[in-house]
C-alpha positions as CSV (number, residue, x, y, z in Angstrom):
1,M,-10.9,-11.5,-35.1
2,E,-11.0,-8.7,-37.7
3,Q,-14.8,-8.9,-38.0
4,H,-15.2,-8.7,-34.2
5,T,-12.9,-5.7,-34.1
6,L,-15.0,-4.0,-36.8
7,K,-18.2,-4.8,-34.9
8,I,-16.8,-3.3,-31.6
9,T,-15.6,-0.1,-33.3
10,G,-19.0,0.2,-35.0
11,V,-20.8,-0.1,-31.7
12,L,-18.5,2.5,-29.9
13,S,-18.6,5.0,-32.8
14,D,-22.0,6.3,-31.5
15,P,-21.2,9.0,-28.8
16,T,-24.3,8.3,-26.8
17,R,-23.6,4.6,-26.7
18,F,-20.0,5.2,-25.6
19,S,-21.3,7.5,-22.9
20,I,-23.8,4.9,-21.7
21,Y,-20.9,2.4,-21.4
22,Q,-18.9,4.8,-19.4
23,F,-21.9,5.5,-17.2
24,V,-22.5,1.8,-16.5
25,A,-18.7,1.4,-15.7
26,R,-18.9,4.1,-13.0
27,Q,-21.9,2.7,-11.2
28,H,-20.4,-0.4,-9.6
29,R,-23.8,-2.0,-9.7
30,D,-26.5,-3.2,-12.1
31,V,-28.5,-0.6,-14.0
32,T,-31.9,-0.8,-15.7
33,V,-33.1,0.4,-19.1
34,Q,-35.3,3.0,-17.4
35,E,-32.3,4.4,-15.5
36,I,-30.4,4.8,-18.7
37,A,-33.4,6.4,-20.4
38,D,-33.8,8.9,-17.5
39,T,-30.1,9.7,-17.3
40,F,-29.6,10.4,-21.0
41,K,-33.1,11.8,-21.6
42,I,-33.9,9.3,-24.3
43,H,-36.8,6.9,-24.9
44,A,-36.7,3.6,-23.1
45,N,-36.7,1.7,-26.5
46,V,-33.7,3.7,-27.6
47,A,-31.9,3.0,-24.3
48,R,-32.7,-0.7,-24.7
49,L,-31.2,-0.7,-28.2
50,H,-28.0,0.9,-27.1
51,L,-27.6,-1.6,-24.2
52,T,-28.4,-4.5,-26.5
53,K,-25.7,-3.5,-28.9
54,L,-23.2,-3.2,-26.1
55,E,-24.2,-6.6,-24.9
56,D,-23.8,-8.0,-28.5
57,V,-20.1,-7.3,-28.4
58,N,-19.7,-8.6,-24.8
59,M,-19.0,-5.3,-23.2
60,L,-22.1,-5.6,-21.0
61,V,-24.0,-8.6,-19.7
62,S,-27.6,-8.7,-18.4
63,D,-29.9,-10.7,-16.2
64,T,-33.6,-10.5,-15.5
65,K,-34.6,-10.0,-11.8
66,K,-37.7,-9.3,-9.9
67,T,-37.9,-5.8,-8.5
68,G,-40.3,-6.7,-5.6
69,K,-42.8,-4.2,-7.0
70,G,-44.9,-6.8,-8.8
71,G,-45.3,-7.1,-12.6
72,R,-42.8,-8.6,-15.0
73,P,-39.1,-9.0,-14.0
74,S,-36.8,-6.2,-15.2
75,R,-33.6,-6.6,-17.1
76,F,-30.5,-5.4,-15.3
77,Y,-27.2,-4.6,-17.1
78,R,-23.6,-4.6,-15.8
79,L,-20.1,-4.6,-17.1
80,S,-18.8,-7.8,-18.7
81,D,-15.6,-9.5,-17.3
82,E,-14.4,-9.8,-20.9
83,V,-11.6,-7.5,-21.9
84,V,-12.0,-5.5,-25.1
85,S,-8.6,-4.7,-26.7
86,L,-8.2,-2.7,-29.9
87,Q,-4.7,-2.6,-31.3
88,F,-3.4,-2.0,-34.8
89,P,-1.2,-4.0,-35.6
90,Y,-2.1,-6.7,-33.0
91,R,0.1,-6.9,-29.9
92,D,-0.2,-9.5,-27.1
93,Y,0.8,-7.6,-24.0
94,Q,-1.1,-9.9,-21.7
95,R,1.1,-12.8,-22.8
96,L,4.2,-10.6,-22.3
97,S,3.1,-9.8,-18.8
98,E,2.5,-13.5,-18.0
99,I,6.0,-14.3,-19.2
100,A,7.5,-11.5,-17.2
101,I,5.6,-12.3,-14.0
102,E,6.3,-16.1,-14.2
103,T,10.0,-15.3,-14.8
104,L,10.2,-13.1,-11.7
105,S,8.1,-15.4,-9.6
106,G,10.5,-18.2,-10.5
107,L,13.3,-16.4,-8.8
108,G,11.7,-16.9,-5.4
109,E,11.9,-14.2,-2.7
110,A,14.2,-12.1,-4.8
111,G,11.7,-12.0,-7.6
112,E,8.8,-11.2,-5.3
113,E,10.8,-8.4,-3.7
114,A,11.6,-7.0,-7.2
115,L,7.9,-7.0,-8.1
116,V,7.0,-5.1,-5.0
117,K,9.7,-2.5,-5.4
118,T,8.9,-2.0,-9.0
119,G,5.2,-1.6,-8.3
120,D,5.9,1.0,-5.5
121,R,8.2,3.0,-7.8
122,F,5.8,3.0,-10.7
123,G,3.0,4.2,-8.5
124,Y,5.1,7.0,-7.0
125,E,6.3,8.1,-10.5
126,S,2.8,8.0,-12.0
127,A,1.5,10.3,-9.3
128,R,4.5,12.6,-9.6
129,E,4.2,12.9,-13.4
130,F,0.4,13.6,-13.2
131,V,0.8,16.3,-10.5
132,H,3.7,17.9,-12.3
133,S,1.8,18.0,-15.6
134,L,-0.8,20.2,-13.9
135,N,1.9,22.4,-12.3
136,E,0.7,21.5,-8.8
137,N,2.7,20.7,-5.7
138,P,1.5,18.3,-3.0
139,D,3.2,20.4,-0.4
140,D,0.7,23.1,-1.1
141,M,-2.3,20.8,-0.7
142,V,-4.5,19.9,2.3
143,T,-5.4,16.3,2.8
144,A,-8.8,16.5,1.1
145,E,-7.1,17.9,-2.1
146,K,-4.5,15.1,-2.1
147,V,-7.4,12.6,-1.8
148,K,-9.0,14.1,-4.9
149,F,-5.8,13.8,-6.9
150,I,-5.4,10.2,-5.8
151,E,-8.9,9.5,-7.2
152,R,-8.1,11.2,-10.5
153,I,-4.9,9.2,-10.9
154,A,-6.7,6.0,-10.2
155,L,-9.4,6.9,-12.7
156,N,-6.7,7.5,-15.3
157,Q,-5.4,4.0,-14.6
158,G,-8.8,2.5,-15.2
159,L,-9.3,1.3,-11.6
160,N,-12.9,2.5,-11.2
161,P,-12.1,3.9,-7.8
162,E,-14.1,5.1,-4.8
163,I,-12.3,7.1,-2.1
164,H,-13.6,8.6,1.1
165,Y,-11.7,10.7,3.6
166,D,-13.0,10.8,7.2
167,Q,-11.4,14.0,8.7
168,E,-12.5,13.2,12.2
169,K,-10.9,9.7,12.2
170,N,-8.1,11.0,9.9
171,E,-8.7,7.9,7.8
172,I,-8.9,7.2,4.1
173,V,-10.9,4.3,2.6
174,F,-9.9,3.5,-0.9
175,R,-11.8,1.0,-3.1
176,I,-11.1,-0.1,-6.7
177,F,-13.7,-2.0,-8.7
178,N,-11.4,-2.9,-11.6
179,C,-7.9,-4.5,-11.5
180,T,-5.8,-3.6,-14.6
181,F,-4.1,-7.0,-14.2
182,K,-7.4,-8.9,-13.6
183,E,-6.7,-11.6,-16.2
184,V,-3.3,-12.7,-14.7
185,A,-3.8,-11.8,-11.0
186,P,-5.9,-14.9,-10.0
187,T,-3.0,-17.2,-10.9
188,S,-0.2,-15.2,-9.5
189,K,0.0,-13.9,-5.9
190,G,2.9,-11.7,-7.0
191,I,0.5,-9.6,-9.1
192,C,-1.6,-8.6,-6.1
193,N,1.5,-7.8,-4.1
194,M,2.8,-5.6,-6.9
195,H,-0.5,-3.8,-7.4
196,H,-0.8,-3.2,-3.7
197,A,2.7,-1.7,-3.8
198,L,1.7,0.4,-6.8
199,I,-1.2,1.9,-5.0
200,N,1.0,2.4,-1.9
201,G,3.5,4.3,-4.1
202,I,0.7,6.7,-5.2
203,F,-0.3,7.4,-1.6
204,R,3.4,7.7,-0.6
205,Y,3.9,10.5,-3.1
206,F,1.3,12.6,-1.3
207,F,2.0,11.5,2.3
208,E,5.4,11.1,3.8
209,E,4.5,7.9,5.6
210,V,1.6,5.6,4.6
211,V,0.8,2.0,5.1
212,L,-2.2,0.6,3.3
213,K,-4.1,-2.2,5.0
214,E,-6.0,-4.5,2.6
215,E,-9.6,-5.1,3.9
216,S,-10.9,-7.1,1.0
217,N,-9.8,-8.5,-2.3
218,M,-12.0,-8.7,-5.4
219,F,-10.7,-12.2,-6.1
220,Q,-12.2,-13.5,-2.9
221,K,-15.6,-15.0,-2.9
222,N,-18.5,-12.5,-3.0
223,E,-16.2,-9.5,-3.1
224,M,-16.7,-6.8,-5.8
225,A,-13.7,-4.6,-5.0
226,C,-10.3,-4.4,-3.4
227,T,-10.6,-2.2,-0.3
228,Y,-7.8,-0.5,1.5
229,T,-7.7,1.7,4.6
230,T,-5.0,3.9,5.9
231,V,-4.6,6.5,8.7
232,V,-3.0,9.7,7.5
233,L,0.3,9.8,9.3
234,N,1.7,13.1,7.9
235,Q,-0.3,15.9,6.4
């Protein structure tokens, strides 16, 4: 455990390597060695070395695929599903969350309702605190500005979001490529309901009335993201 922690910190201590990891995380797709080399203006061999070191500590995974352009298959890199947690001294917050969720779920409908209400409140409060920290007021914002703030809040929560506002349709499409409860969500429907409510709370802070409709869930087969749509009811 300690040796693995030291290995991870050693890999991430290089600023370029850490930036490469962040770049891969934002792409929501596979990337190649050449793409990394071009983006960071480094030699392909140097890019390959950085990617290999990130793969060695299970932060990235790779596959070889044919590009359809002939020649040898290329190696493509993407984020690993493994969670990297660095804590000193060690804390097992995942186990704590599992205990709390199972306890609430065991209470039946009352527990499920408590999860949803808590999620919505935390989403609302996180949005309020973020906006107030910047001395901004949502009442002074147009819809497009509110959408940008929602994206920034989601980024801060590690959701790897994409958000699009269609002014003509008055519709927002919001996608998240990472679930901060990914390790416990597949075994507990309550987690998805709570996280849905949390996102709803963020939107509710900016818009008086909002109902998110879930279009896809990353835990369904062949889905990469959770996708929500909403029509802006109040601006």
